[in-house]
N, C-alpha and C positions, 0 to 999 in steps of 0.2 A: 473300546465298546462303551465303557462307563462315561467317557467324555461325550460320546455321541448321545447317549441317553440323557445326560445332564443338559446338553444343548437343546434337545427336543423338548425336555421338560420346561426349560426357560421359554421356548417359543410358544408352547401351549399355554403357559401361564400368562404370557404377554397378550396372546390372542384373546384370552378370557377377559382380561382387564380392559382391553380395548373394544369390547363388544358394545353394541348399542344398549342403552338402559331398557329395562323391562317395560316401562310405560311409554316407550317411543311411539310416535305417530308419524304417518307419512301424509303430508299435505300435497294432494295430487290434482286439485282443481277440476276433478271430473264433473262436478255439478255445473260447471260453466261450459261444458261441451256444446257445440252447435254445428249442425250438419249443413255447411255451406262452404263457399270458397272465399270468404271475406273476413277481415279482422273486425271484431266486435268489442266495443268499449265496455268496461265493467266498473267504472268509477274509481275512487281514490282509496277505498278501504275494502279489504276482503278478509273474512274470518272463517276458519275451519279448524276443527279438532282442538279448540282452546287457544289457538294462536291467531293473531291479527297482522296482516300485512298492510302497510300504508305507502302511498306513492306521493311524492312531491312533484310539482311541475304543472303544466297546463293541461295535459291529456290523460293522466292517470293510467290505470291498467287496461290491457286489452289482450285478446287471445285470437288465434287464427282458427277458422272452421276446419272441419275434417277434410274438406275438399281443396283447401288452399295449398299452394306450392310450399309454403313454409310450415305447414302442419307437421310437427315432429313425430307423430305416431300416437301421442296422447296429448290431452289438453294441457297447455303450458301458458303462463302469463308472460307479458313483457311490459315494461314501463315505456310509454310512447313519447316521453319528453327527452329532448337532448339534454344530457347530463342530469337527467332526473334521478332522484334518490329513492330507493326502495328500503323500507325498514320492516323488520320482523320482531315481534315481541309477544309475550304471553298476553292474552286478553285479560285485562284487569291487573297486569303487572306481576312481577316475580322473576326468579332466576330460572334459567332453562339450559339445557344442553343442546347444542347444534351439532348434529352428527354428519350429515351429508346433504348435497344438493345436486340436481342435474342441471346442466347448462347447455343451451343449444345456440350455436352461432347463426345469425340471420344472413350475414354477408359471407358466404362460405370462402370466398377468395381472400378475405382479410382476417388474419389471426389477431385476436384481441385478448386482452387480459381483463379479468373482472376482479376488482379488489373489494374485500369484505373488511369491515371494521366492527369489532365487538366491544361493547362496554361491559366490563367485568363487574359482577356483583361485589360490592365492597370497595370499588375503586380500581382504576387502571383501564387501559385500552390495549387491545390486541388487534393484529391485522393478518390477513392472508390474501395472496393474489394467485388466481388460477389462470393459466394460459390456455385458451381454446385452440384446438388444432387446425381450424380452418376447413374441417371436413363436415359433410352432412351427417346429422344425427346427434343425439344427446351424449354428453360425457358426464360421468358421475365423479364428483370431487368430495373428499372427506376432510373434516375439520379435526385436527389432532387435539385430543382432550388435554394433553400434558402442557399445552401453552395457555389453557384457560377457556377453551370453547365449551367446556362442560359446566360453566358457571357464569353465564352472561345474562344481562337483563334486556339488552337489545342488540340487534345486528343490522347494519345498513350496508348497502352497496349501490353503485351508480353506473349509469351508462357512460361509455366514453364517446358515444354519439347517439343519435336517435336510432331506435330499433337495433341496438347492437347485439342483444342476446335475449333469449327466452329462458325462463327458469321453471323447474318442475320437480316433483317428488322430493320436497324438503323433509328430511327426517330430523325430528327434534323431540325433546321431552322436557316436561317440567321437572326440575331437580329438587326444589325445596332444600337446597344445600347439600343433597346427597344423591349420587347416582347409584341406582340399585341394579346389579347385574341380572340378566335373564337367568332362569333355571338352567338352561343349557350352558350358559357361560359359567355358572357356578360349578357345573360338572366338569367343564374343561379346566377351571381353576383348580379343582380338587385333584384332577388327574395330573396337572402340572406339579402341584406340591407333592403328590405321591411319588412322582418320578424324581423330584429333588431329594426326597427323603431316602429313596432307594439308592440313589447315586452316592449320597453322603454315607450311608451305612456300608456300602461296598468299599468306599475309600478308607473308612476306619478299620476294616477287617484286613486291609493290606499291610 
């Protein structure tokens, strides 16, 4: 029984430490929604909630209208250039935590991987590749903080072909060097430590 409680306490503590920071925002592109069945171009820069996305290549960013076949249920962006690179950074610079992103495959029959590269604050580069499942609809992918995604100054990713994927609901937060847990996460963390203390007390009494 004590071993079970100890295990659960460790799980709760890990969940609390892995939660999104309190100042996290969701970049959802809803201001770009258009009610039609066509792709519309939005240029090479897009800013929302203190973050800026930039697109390299000839065509920049675009999104599908709500009546389009490839509309994923909410407005999402795609980079319309073959091998075009998309970059995310804080507007004005600084370190941030990248928590998660939704990816939507455009050619449903072709499973594709999307590779992300992060420049870590203070030096170093990290990478993460996510494999899309070839099915219709968005998939949410998370970036593990323990390899450095909680302290990056820019993140870039590229198409493996033109129109390979759309992206939406980017969850990120400015860190200023420190990620602050949400109040609910603090409660979970406290519960986890309380469980650990109880388990250790029981072990000493045996």
